C-alpha positions as a Markdown table, in Angstrom:
| # | Residue | x | y | z |
|---|---|---|---|---|
| 1 | Met | -77.8 | 9.6 | -43.0 |
| 2 | Asn | -79.8 | 12.4 | -44.7 |
| 3 | Phe | -78.7 | 14.2 | -47.8 |
| 4 | Lys | -77.4 | 17.3 | -45.9 |
| 5 | Thr | -75.5 | 15.3 | -43.4 |
| 6 | Lys | -74.0 | 13.1 | -46.2 |
| 7 | Ile | -72.8 | 16.2 | -48.1 |
| 8 | Leu | -71.3 | 17.7 | -44.9 |
| 9 | Ala | -69.4 | 14.5 | -44.2 |
| 10 | Gln | -68.1 | 14.3 | -47.7 |
| 11 | Thr | -67.0 | 18.0 | -47.5 |
| 12 | Leu | -65.2 | 17.4 | -44.2 |
| 13 | Phe | -63.5 | 14.3 | -45.6 |
| 14 | Ala | -62.4 | 16.2 | -48.7 |
| 15 | Ser | -61.1 | 19.1 | -46.6 |
| 16 | Cys | -59.1 | 16.8 | -44.3 |
| 17 | Phe | -57.7 | 15.0 | -47.4 |
| 18 | Ile | -56.6 | 18.2 | -49.0 |
| 19 | Phe | -55.1 | 19.5 | -45.8 |
| 20 | Ser | -53.2 | 16.2 | -45.2 |
| 21 | Tyr | -52.1 | 16.1 | -48.9 |
| 22 | Ala | -50.8 | 19.6 | -48.7 |
| 23 | Phe | -48.6 | 18.7 | -45.7 |
| 24 | Ser | -47.4 | 15.5 | -47.2 |
| 25 | Gln | -45.9 | 16.9 | -50.4 |
| 26 | Asp | -42.4 | 17.9 | -51.4 |
| 27 | Ile | -41.5 | 21.6 | -51.4 |
| 28 | Val | -40.9 | 22.8 | -54.9 |
| 29 | Val | -39.2 | 26.1 | -55.6 |
| 30 | Glu | -39.1 | 27.3 | -59.2 |
| 31 | Lys | -36.0 | 29.2 | -60.4 |
| 32 | Gln | -36.4 | 32.8 | -61.4 |
| 33 | Lys | -33.7 | 34.2 | -63.9 |
| 34 | Phe | -30.6 | 32.3 | -62.7 |
| 35 | Pro | -30.1 | 28.7 | -61.6 |
| 36 | Phe | -29.8 | 27.9 | -57.9 |
| 37 | Ser | -26.3 | 27.9 | -56.6 |
| 38 | Asp | -26.4 | 27.5 | -52.8 |
| 39 | Ile | -28.7 | 26.9 | -49.8 |
| 40 | Leu | -28.7 | 28.2 | -46.2 |
| 41 | Glu | -30.6 | 27.3 | -43.1 |
| 42 | Trp | -31.9 | 30.4 | -41.4 |
| 43 | Pro | -32.0 | 29.0 | -37.8 |
| 44 | Glu | -35.5 | 28.7 | -36.5 |
| 45 | His | -36.8 | 30.8 | -39.4 |
| 46 | Gly | -36.6 | 28.4 | -42.4 |
| 47 | Leu | -34.3 | 28.3 | -45.4 |
| 48 | Ile | -32.8 | 30.6 | -48.1 |
| 49 | Leu | -32.0 | 29.5 | -51.6 |
| 50 | Phe | -29.4 | 31.4 | -53.6 |
| 51 | Ala | -29.2 | 31.8 | -57.3 |
| 52 | Lys | -26.7 | 33.7 | -59.4 |
| 53 | Asp | -25.4 | 34.1 | -63.0 |
| 54 | Pro | -23.1 | 31.1 | -63.8 |
| 55 | Ala | -21.5 | 33.2 | -66.6 |
| 56 | Lys | -20.6 | 35.8 | -64.0 |
| 57 | Asn | -21.8 | 38.7 | -66.2 |
| 58 | Thr | -23.4 | 40.2 | -63.1 |
| 59 | Leu | -23.0 | 40.0 | -59.3 |
| 60 | Gln | -26.8 | 40.0 | -58.9 |
| 61 | Gln | -28.0 | 37.3 | -56.6 |
| 62 | Glu | -31.6 | 36.0 | -56.2 |
| 63 | Leu | -33.0 | 34.9 | -52.9 |
| 64 | Ser | -35.9 | 32.5 | -52.2 |
| 65 | Tyr | -37.3 | 32.3 | -48.7 |
| 66 | Val | -39.2 | 29.2 | -47.4 |
| 67 | Asn | -40.6 | 29.7 | -43.9 |
| 68 | Gln | -41.0 | 27.4 | -40.9 |
| 69 | Lys | -44.3 | 26.2 | -42.3 |
| 70 | Gly | -42.7 | 25.0 | -45.5 |
| 71 | Glu | -44.2 | 27.9 | -47.5 |
| 72 | Leu | -42.4 | 29.8 | -50.2 |
| 73 | Val | -42.9 | 33.4 | -48.9 |
| 74 | Trp | -40.9 | 35.5 | -51.2 |
| 75 | Gln | -38.3 | 35.7 | -54.0 |
| 76 | Glu | -36.2 | 38.8 | -54.3 |
| 77 | His | -32.8 | 39.9 | -55.6 |
| 78 | Tyr | -30.0 | 42.2 | -54.6 |
| 79 | Ile | -26.6 | 43.2 | -56.0 |
| 80 | Pro | -23.6 | 42.8 | -53.7 |
| 81 | Met | -20.2 | 44.3 | -54.4 |
| 82 | Val | -18.5 | 40.9 | -54.3 |
| 83 | Glu | -19.3 | 37.4 | -55.6 |
| 84 | Asn | -19.6 | 35.7 | -52.3 |
| 85 | Pro | -20.7 | 38.1 | -49.5 |
| 86 | Phe | -20.5 | 36.9 | -45.9 |
| 87 | Val | -23.8 | 35.9 | -44.4 |
| 88 | Ile | -24.5 | 36.9 | -40.8 |
| 89 | Ala | -27.5 | 34.9 | -39.5 |
| 90 | Ser | -29.0 | 34.1 | -36.1 |
| 91 | His | -32.1 | 32.4 | -34.6 |
| 92 | Glu | -32.4 | 35.6 | -32.5 |
| 93 | Ser | -33.0 | 37.9 | -35.4 |
| 94 | Asp | -35.6 | 38.4 | -38.1 |
| 95 | Tyr | -32.9 | 40.0 | -40.4 |
| 96 | Leu | -30.2 | 38.6 | -42.5 |
| 97 | Tyr | -27.1 | 40.5 | -43.4 |
| 98 | Phe | -24.8 | 40.0 | -46.4 |
| 99 | Leu | -21.5 | 41.8 | -45.8 |
| 100 | Asp | -19.3 | 42.8 | -48.7 |
| 101 | Gln | -16.3 | 42.7 | -46.4 |
| 102 | Leu | -15.6 | 41.6 | -42.8 |
| 103 | Gln | -13.2 | 44.4 | -42.0 |
| 104 | Pro | -13.7 | 48.1 | -42.6 |
| 105 | Asp | -12.1 | 49.3 | -45.9 |
| 106 | Glu | -9.4 | 51.9 | -46.1 |
| 107 | Ser | -12.0 | 54.7 | -45.6 |
| 108 | Gly | -13.3 | 52.9 | -42.5 |
| 109 | Lys | -16.6 | 51.6 | -44.0 |
| 110 | Ile | -18.3 | 48.2 | -44.2 |
| 111 | Tyr | -20.9 | 47.8 | -46.9 |
| 112 | Phe | -23.8 | 45.4 | -46.6 |
| 113 | Asn | -27.3 | 44.3 | -47.8 |
| 114 | Gln | -30.0 | 43.7 | -45.2 |
| 115 | Ala | -32.9 | 41.3 | -45.9 |
| 116 | Ser | -35.9 | 41.3 | -43.6 |
| 117 | Leu | -38.3 | 38.4 | -42.8 |
| 118 | Ser | -40.8 | 40.1 | -45.1 |
| 119 | Gly | -38.4 | 40.2 | -48.0 |
| 120 | Tyr | -37.5 | 43.9 | -48.1 |
| 121 | Ile | -33.8 | 44.3 | -49.0 |
| 122 | Lys | -31.9 | 47.4 | -48.1 |
| 123 | Lys | -28.4 | 48.4 | -49.1 |
| 124 | Gly | -26.3 | 50.3 | -46.7 |
| 125 | Ser | -22.9 | 51.0 | -45.1 |
| 126 | Ile | -21.5 | 51.9 | -41.7 |
| 127 | Phe | -18.7 | 54.5 | -41.3 |
| 128 | Phe | -16.7 | 53.6 | -38.2 |
| 129 | Pro | -14.1 | 56.4 | -37.6 |
| 130 | Pro | -16.5 | 59.1 | -36.4 |
| 131 | Leu | -18.3 | 56.6 | -34.2 |
| 132 | Phe | -15.0 | 55.9 | -32.4 |
| 133 | Arg | -14.1 | 59.6 | -32.2 |
| 134 | Ser | -17.4 | 60.3 | -30.4 |
| 135 | Leu | -16.2 | 58.0 | -27.6 |
| 136 | Gly | -13.5 | 60.4 | -26.4 |
| 137 | Asp | -11.4 | 60.6 | -29.5 |
| 138 | Glu | -10.8 | 56.8 | -29.6 |
| 139 | Asn | -8.8 | 55.7 | -32.7 |
| 140 | Met | -10.4 | 52.9 | -34.6 |
| 141 | Leu | -6.9 | 51.8 | -35.8 |
| 142 | Asn | -6.0 | 50.8 | -32.2 |
| 143 | Tyr | -8.8 | 48.3 | -32.2 |
| 144 | Gln | -9.4 | 44.9 | -33.8 |
| 145 | Leu | -12.8 | 43.7 | -34.9 |
| 146 | Ile | -13.3 | 40.3 | -33.3 |
| 147 | Asp | -17.0 | 39.6 | -33.8 |
| 148 | Ile | -20.2 | 40.7 | -35.7 |
| 149 | Ile | -23.4 | 39.6 | -33.9 |
| 150 | Asn | -26.9 | 39.5 | -35.3 |
| 151 | Ser | -29.0 | 40.1 | -32.2 |
| 152 | His | -32.8 | 40.6 | -31.8 |
| 153 | Asp | -32.7 | 44.3 | -32.4 |
| 154 | Asn | -29.1 | 45.1 | -33.7 |
| 155 | Leu | -26.2 | 44.1 | -35.8 |
| 156 | Ile | -23.4 | 44.5 | -33.2 |
| 157 | Phe | -19.8 | 45.0 | -34.0 |
| 158 | His | -17.4 | 44.0 | -31.2 |
| 159 | Phe | -14.0 | 45.8 | -31.3 |
| 160 | Arg | -11.2 | 45.1 | -28.8 |
| 161 | Gln | -7.9 | 46.9 | -28.1 |
| 162 | Glu | -5.0 | 45.0 | -26.6 |
| 163 | Asp | -2.9 | 47.7 | -24.9 |
| 164 | Lys | 0.4 | 46.1 | -24.2 |
| 165 | Lys | 1.9 | 49.3 | -22.7 |
| 166 | Asp | -0.7 | 49.6 | -19.9 |
| 167 | Lys | -1.3 | 45.8 | -19.9 |
| 168 | Leu | -5.0 | 45.8 | -20.4 |
| 169 | Phe | -7.9 | 45.1 | -22.8 |
| 170 | Lys | -10.7 | 47.6 | -23.7 |
| 171 | Asp | -13.9 | 46.9 | -25.7 |
| 172 | Val | -16.0 | 49.1 | -28.0 |
| 173 | Leu | -19.4 | 47.9 | -29.2 |
| 174 | Ile | -21.2 | 49.5 | -32.2 |
| 175 | Phe | -25.0 | 48.8 | -32.1 |
| 176 | Tyr | -26.6 | 49.1 | -35.6 |
| 177 | Ser | -30.4 | 49.2 | -35.4 |
| 178 | His | -32.1 | 46.8 | -37.7 |
| 179 | Val | -35.1 | 49.1 | -37.9 |
| 180 | Leu | -33.7 | 52.6 | -37.6 |
| 181 | Leu | -30.6 | 51.8 | -39.7 |
| 182 | Lys | -28.5 | 53.9 | -37.4 |
| 183 | Ala | -25.3 | 53.1 | -35.5 |
| 184 | Tyr | -24.8 | 53.8 | -31.7 |
| 185 | Pro | -21.3 | 53.4 | -30.3 |
| 186 | Leu | -20.4 | 52.4 | -26.7 |
| 187 | Lys | -17.2 | 52.1 | -24.8 |
| 188 | Val | -17.7 | 49.3 | -22.4 |
| 189 | Pro | -17.2 | 50.5 | -18.9 |
| 190 | Gly | -14.0 | 49.4 | -17.2 |
| 191 | Ser | -11.1 | 47.5 | -18.6 |
| 192 | Tyr | -9.5 | 44.0 | -18.2 |
| 193 | Leu | -6.0 | 43.9 | -16.8 |
| 194 | Phe | -3.6 | 41.2 | -18.1 |
| 195 | Ser | -3.0 | 40.3 | -14.4 |
| 196 | Glu | -6.7 | 39.8 | -13.7 |
| 197 | Leu | -7.0 | 37.4 | -16.6 |
| 198 | Glu | -3.9 | 35.5 | -15.6 |
| 199 | Asn | -4.9 | 34.9 | -12.0 |
| 200 | Gly | -8.5 | 34.0 | -13.0 |
| 201 | Thr | -10.3 | 36.8 | -11.2 |
| 202 | Lys | -11.8 | 38.1 | -14.5 |
| 203 | Ser | -12.5 | 36.9 | -18.1 |
| 204 | Leu | -12.8 | 39.0 | -21.2 |
| 205 | Leu | -16.1 | 40.4 | -22.3 |
| 206 | Gln | -18.3 | 38.0 | -24.4 |
| 207 | Tyr | -21.7 | 38.1 | -26.0 |
| 208 | Ala | -24.3 | 36.1 | -24.1 |
| 209 | Gly | -27.6 | 36.6 | -26.1 |
| 210 | Ser | -30.5 | 38.9 | -26.6 |
| 211 | Lys | -34.2 | 39.4 | -26.5 |
| 212 | Glu | -36.5 | 42.3 | -27.5 |
| 213 | Gly | -35.0 | 45.5 | -26.0 |
| 214 | Ala | -32.0 | 43.9 | -24.5 |
| 215 | Asn | -28.5 | 42.8 | -25.5 |
| 216 | Tyr | -26.5 | 40.8 | -23.0 |
| 217 | Phe | -22.8 | 40.7 | -22.6 |
| 218 | Cys | -21.0 | 39.0 | -19.7 |
| 219 | Thr | -17.6 | 38.7 | -18.0 |
| 220 | Ala | -16.4 | 36.3 | -15.2 |
| 221 | Ala | -15.9 | 38.4 | -12.1 |
| 222 | Thr | -15.6 | 38.3 | -8.3 |
| 223 | Val | -18.1 | 40.5 | -6.5 |
| 224 | Asn | -18.0 | 40.7 | -2.7 |
| 225 | Lys | -15.7 | 37.7 | -2.6 |
| 226 | Thr | -18.3 | 35.7 | -4.6 |
| 227 | Lys | -17.2 | 34.2 | -7.9 |
| 228 | Gly | -19.6 | 34.4 | -10.8 |
| 229 | Tyr | -20.6 | 36.3 | -13.9 |
| 230 | Glu | -21.5 | 39.9 | -14.3 |
| 231 | Val | -24.1 | 40.3 | -17.0 |
| 232 | Leu | -24.2 | 43.7 | -18.7 |
| 233 | Asn | -27.4 | 44.7 | -20.5 |
| 234 | Phe | -27.7 | 47.3 | -23.2 |
| 235 | Asp | -30.8 | 48.4 | -25.2 |
| 236 | Asp | -30.9 | 48.8 | -29.0 |
| 237 | Lys | -29.4 | 52.3 | -28.8 |
| 238 | Ala | -26.4 | 51.2 | -26.6 |
| 239 | Lys | -27.9 | 52.6 | -23.4 |
| 240 | Pro | -26.8 | 50.6 | -20.3 |
| 241 | Leu | -29.7 | 48.9 | -18.5 |
| 242 | Asp | -29.6 | 47.1 | -15.1 |
| 243 | Ala | -26.8 | 44.7 | -14.7 |
| 244 | Thr | -27.2 | 41.4 | -12.9 |
| 245 | Phe | -24.8 | 39.0 | -11.2 |
| 246 | Leu | -25.0 | 35.2 | -11.6 |
| 247 | Ser | -23.0 | 33.2 | -9.0 |
| 248 | Ala | -20.6 | 30.6 | -10.3 |
| 249 | Pro | -21.3 | 26.8 | -9.7 |
| 250 | Ser | -19.9 | 25.4 | -6.5 |
| 251 | Glu | -17.7 | 23.2 | -8.6 |
| 252 | Lys | -14.6 | 25.0 | -10.0 |
| 253 | Val | -15.1 | 26.1 | -13.6 |
| 254 | Asn | -12.0 | 25.8 | -15.7 |
| 255 | Pro | -11.1 | 27.9 | -18.7 |
| 256 | Ile | -12.1 | 27.1 | -22.3 |
| 257 | Glu | -11.5 | 28.8 | -25.6 |
| 258 | Ile | -14.7 | 30.0 | -27.3 |
| 259 | Arg | -14.9 | 29.0 | -31.0 |
| 260 | Ser | -18.0 | 30.0 | -32.9 |
| 261 | Asn | -20.1 | 27.4 | -34.6 |
| 262 | Gln | -22.7 | 29.9 | -35.9 |
| 263 | Leu | -22.7 | 32.3 | -38.9 |
| 264 | Asn | -21.4 | 35.3 | -37.1 |
| 265 | Gly | -18.3 | 37.5 | -37.4 |
| 266 | Ala | -16.2 | 35.3 | -35.1 |
| 267 | Tyr | -16.8 | 32.3 | -37.3 |
| 268 | Tyr | -15.3 | 34.0 | -40.3 |
| 269 | Leu | -12.7 | 36.2 | -38.6 |
| 270 | Lys | -11.2 | 33.4 | -36.5 |
| 271 | Ser | -9.3 | 36.0 | -34.4 |
| 272 | Lys | -7.0 | 35.0 | -31.6 |
| 273 | Val | -9.0 | 33.9 | -28.6 |
| 274 | Asn | -8.1 | 34.2 | -24.9 |
| 275 | Pro | -9.3 | 31.5 | -22.5 |
| 276 | Val | -12.4 | 32.4 | -20.5 |
| 277 | Leu | -13.9 | 31.0 | -17.4 |
| 278 | Gly | -16.9 | 29.4 | -19.1 |
| 279 | Gln | -19.2 | 30.5 | -21.9 |
| 280 | Leu | -22.6 | 32.0 | -20.9 |
| 281 | Gln | -25.5 | 31.9 | -23.4 |
| 282 | Leu | -29.1 | 33.0 | -23.2 |
| 283 | Tyr | -31.8 | 30.8 | -24.8 |
| 284 | Lys | -35.5 | 31.2 | -24.4 |
| 285 | Asn | -35.1 | 33.4 | -21.3 |
| 286 | Ala | -32.7 | 31.1 | -19.5 |
| 287 | Phe | -28.9 | 31.3 | -19.1 |
| 288 | Tyr | -26.7 | 28.3 | -19.8 |
| 289 | Leu | -23.1 | 28.0 | -18.8 |
| 290 | Met | -20.6 | 25.8 | -20.6 |
| 291 | Gly | -17.2 | 25.3 | -19.0 |
| 292 | Gly | -14.4 | 22.9 | -18.0 |
| 293 | Asn | -14.8 | 20.9 | -14.9 |
| 294 | Glu | -12.5 | 19.6 | -12.2 |
| 295 | Ser | -12.0 | 16.2 | -13.9 |
| 296 | Gly | -10.7 | 17.8 | -17.1 |
| 297 | Ala | -13.9 | 17.3 | -19.0 |
| 298 | Leu | -16.8 | 19.7 | -19.8 |
| 299 | Ser | -20.0 | 20.5 | -18.0 |
| 300 | Val | -23.2 | 22.4 | -18.7 |
| 301 | Trp | -25.2 | 24.3 | -16.1 |
| 302 | Lys | -28.6 | 25.9 | -16.5 |
| 303 | Tyr | -29.5 | 28.9 | -14.3 |
| 304 | Glu | -32.8 | 28.5 | -12.4 |
| 305 | Ser | -33.8 | 31.6 | -10.4 |
| 306 | Glu | -30.2 | 32.9 | -11.0 |
| 307 | Lys | -28.7 | 29.7 | -9.4 |
| 308 | Pro | -26.7 | 27.2 | -11.5 |
| 309 | Glu | -28.1 | 23.7 | -11.7 |
| 310 | Lys | -26.1 | 20.9 | -13.4 |
| 311 | Leu | -27.6 | 20.0 | -16.7 |
| 312 | Ile | -24.8 | 17.8 | -18.2 |
| 313 | Ser | -22.4 | 16.4 | -15.6 |
| 314 | Ser | -19.4 | 15.5 | -17.7 |
| 315 | Ile | -18.6 | 15.5 | -21.4 |
| 316 | Ala | -15.4 | 13.6 | -21.9 |
| 317 | Val | -12.9 | 15.1 | -24.5 |
| 318 | Glu | -10.0 | 13.1 | -25.8 |
| 319 | His | -6.7 | 14.9 | -25.3 |
| 320 | Lys | -3.0 | 14.5 | -25.1 |
| 321 | Lys | -1.9 | 17.2 | -22.6 |
| 322 | Ser | -4.0 | 20.4 | -22.6 |
| 323 | Thr | -7.5 | 20.5 | -21.1 |
| 324 | Val | -8.2 | 24.0 | -22.3 |
| 325 | Tyr | -10.5 | 23.0 | -25.2 |
| 326 | Gln | -12.0 | 25.0 | -28.0 |
| 327 | Val | -15.7 | 24.9 | -27.4 |
| 328 | Gly | -18.5 | 26.2 | -29.7 |
| 329 | Ala | -22.1 | 26.1 | -28.3 |
| 330 | Ser | -25.3 | 27.0 | -30.0 |
| 331 | Phe | -29.0 | 26.3 | -29.6 |
| 332 | Leu | -31.4 | 25.2 | -32.3 |
| 333 | Asn | -35.0 | 24.1 | -32.0 |
| 334 | Asn | -34.7 | 23.1 | -28.4 |
| 335 | Arg | -31.4 | 21.4 | -28.9 |
| 336 | Leu | -27.9 | 22.2 | -27.7 |
| 337 | Ile | -25.2 | 21.7 | -30.3 |
| 338 | Leu | -21.8 | 21.5 | -28.7 |
| 339 | Phe | -18.5 | 21.5 | -30.7 |
| 340 | Thr | -15.3 | 20.6 | -29.0 |
| 341 | Glu | -11.7 | 20.5 | -30.3 |
| 342 | Ser | -8.7 | 19.4 | -28.2 |
| 343 | Asp | -5.1 | 18.8 | -29.1 |
| 344 | Leu | -6.2 | 15.3 | -30.1 |
| 345 | Ser | -9.7 | 15.3 | -31.6 |
| 346 | Ala | -12.6 | 17.4 | -32.8 |
| 347 | Lys | -16.2 | 16.3 | -32.3 |
| 348 | Thr | -19.8 | 17.7 | -32.4 |
| 349 | Arg | -22.5 | 16.5 | -30.1 |
| 350 | Val | -26.3 | 17.2 | -29.8 |
| 351 | Phe | -28.2 | 17.3 | -26.5 |
| 352 | Asp | -31.9 | 17.9 | -25.7 |
| 353 | Met | -32.9 | 20.5 | -23.2 |
| 354 | Lys | -32.8 | 17.9 | -20.4 |
| 355 | Gly | -29.1 | 17.2 | -21.2 |
| 356 | Gln | -29.7 | 13.8 | -22.9 |
| 357 | Val | -27.5 | 12.9 | -25.8 |
| 358 | Gln | -29.3 | 13.1 | -29.1 |
| 359 | Gly | -26.4 | 12.5 | -31.4 |
| 360 | Thr | -22.6 | 12.2 | -31.2 |
| 361 | Gly | -19.6 | 11.2 | -33.2 |
| 362 | Phe | -19.7 | 14.0 | -35.8 |
| 363 | Asn | -16.1 | 14.9 | -36.6 |
| 364 | Gly | -15.3 | 18.6 | -37.2 |
| 365 | Thr | -17.9 | 21.1 | -38.5 |
| 366 | Ala | -17.9 | 20.5 | -42.3 |
| 367 | Asp | -20.3 | 23.2 | -43.3 |
| 368 | Tyr | -22.7 | 22.4 | -40.5 |
| 369 | Glu | -23.0 | 26.1 | -39.7 |
| 370 | Arg | -24.9 | 26.6 | -42.9 |
| 371 | Asn | -27.2 | 23.6 | -42.1 |
| 372 | Pro | -27.1 | 22.9 | -38.4 |
| 373 | Ser | -30.2 | 20.7 | -38.6 |
| 374 | Leu | -28.0 | 18.2 | -40.4 |
| 375 | Leu | -26.6 | 17.4 | -37.0 |
| 376 | Leu | -30.0 | 16.6 | -35.5 |
| 377 | Phe | -30.6 | 13.9 | -38.1 |
| 378 | Gly | -27.2 | 12.5 | -38.7 |
| 379 | Lys | -27.5 | 12.7 | -42.4 |
| 380 | Asn | -24.9 | 12.8 | -45.2 |
| 381 | Ser | -23.2 | 16.2 | -45.4 |
| 382 | Ser | -23.8 | 16.2 | -49.2 |
| 383 | Asn | -27.5 | 16.7 | -48.5 |
| 384 | Phe | -29.4 | 19.6 | -47.0 |
| 385 | Val | -31.8 | 18.5 | -44.2 |
| 386 | Ile | -34.3 | 20.6 | -42.3 |
| 387 | Gln | -37.5 | 20.2 | -40.3 |
| 388 | Leu | -40.4 | 22.6 | -41.3 |
| 389 | Gly | -43.9 | 22.3 | -39.9 |
| 390 | Asn | -43.0 | 19.1 | -38.1 |
| 391 | Val | -42.0 | 17.5 | -41.4 |
| 392 | Thr | -38.4 | 16.7 | -42.3 |
| 393 | Tyr | -37.2 | 17.6 | -45.8 |
| 394 | Gln | -34.1 | 16.7 | -47.7 |
| 395 | Phe | -32.3 | 18.1 | -50.7 |
| 396 | Asn | -29.3 | 16.7 | -52.6 |
| 397 | Lys | -27.0 | 19.7 | -53.0 |
| 398 | Gln | -25.2 | 17.8 | -55.8 |
| 399 | Leu | -28.3 | 18.6 | -58.0 |
| 400 | Phe | -27.3 | 22.3 | -58.3 |
| 401 | Ala | -26.5 | 22.8 | -62.0 |
| 402 | Pro | -27.2 | 25.5 | -64.6 |
| 403 | Ser | -29.7 | 23.2 | -66.2 |
| 404 | Thr | -31.8 | 22.7 | -63.1 |
| 405 | Asp | -35.0 | 24.8 | -63.3 |
| 406 | Lys | -36.4 | 23.9 | -59.8 |
| 407 | Ala | -35.3 | 22.8 | -56.4 |
| 408 | Val | -37.3 | 20.0 | -54.9 |
| 409 | Phe | -37.1 | 19.3 | -51.1 |
| 410 | Gln | -38.3 | 15.8 | -50.6 |
| 411 | Lys | -40.5 | 14.9 | -47.7 |
| 412 | Gln | -38.9 | 12.2 | -45.5 |
């Protein structure tokens, strides 16, 4: 080996060693002004560390963002109006929202702070009454806010009116653009009669997912004597796009009650829920349907070329009498997290995208919404666990203390 070749080999070896060393180390985040106080998994984006004044002399909060590669990208701060704002996060969105309140205040406003993936934080508010009046003089006081959704392009406020006089439900959606910082109201076409819901020919409107330029909502419906799901599509300015119809499985789909297991408005609001004929969700350009089956258990279908194919045949749920279970379904890093609660038990299960069980036996939710990856590894809930850059890291949340000057995420 000549001298040049030897030097090149040594250089390559050193480079490989440094690269390997960099990816084998713990992640260390130094504190700024205040000690760390909390931590949050931003699904499929990384993690957010929170820091605040333990003396409570100020409401200012500091944020540190570590991305999917395990890199500390930015550290910023903002000042909410309350000590513990509500976080609205989603794997679909490159924006985080910190809401000062869940319901509009007496003037009809909701105040918030918006943090982008690049670390730019904006303070804002949405004034709802004129948005409702623009829809034909609708009165916001007649509607209840049931969900706040962080989609790809919008923060969506889902309002619903239960009109007991005319025996029907009506829905209003407010699309707030992440980029334009402007709200666009929409009265969802049609209504939902109590009688239609009772006889199973329709289900109430539910959010089904989003992608760039499209927000999907769906309702169980019967079209030309064919049972299925009408999928309504709206752009980021609330303009209706082409709707589609997905036929129901040949097997009868029995009702479930949707319960959120994600950090959205429904998770915090916990409004009264009406049973629906299955929950439809979009993940990576494919629709999935979760619903009760004929044996009193649960099934999951995946739509291939707009036709339902059985993904998970039967998920047994322990119960006493009722087979109308509460079901929360979410997707994370090519896994399906399914929470079920019956009149007897509550359990969380994890499946891969082929329907194979990856983990089971988790009772309740116990803060898993703030760290859903914990379910993928079956770790102690006192620890924070996440996979970044194909490396798993763990942090003991009990180490949060005013004297702590850094947070260390240990490589597993």
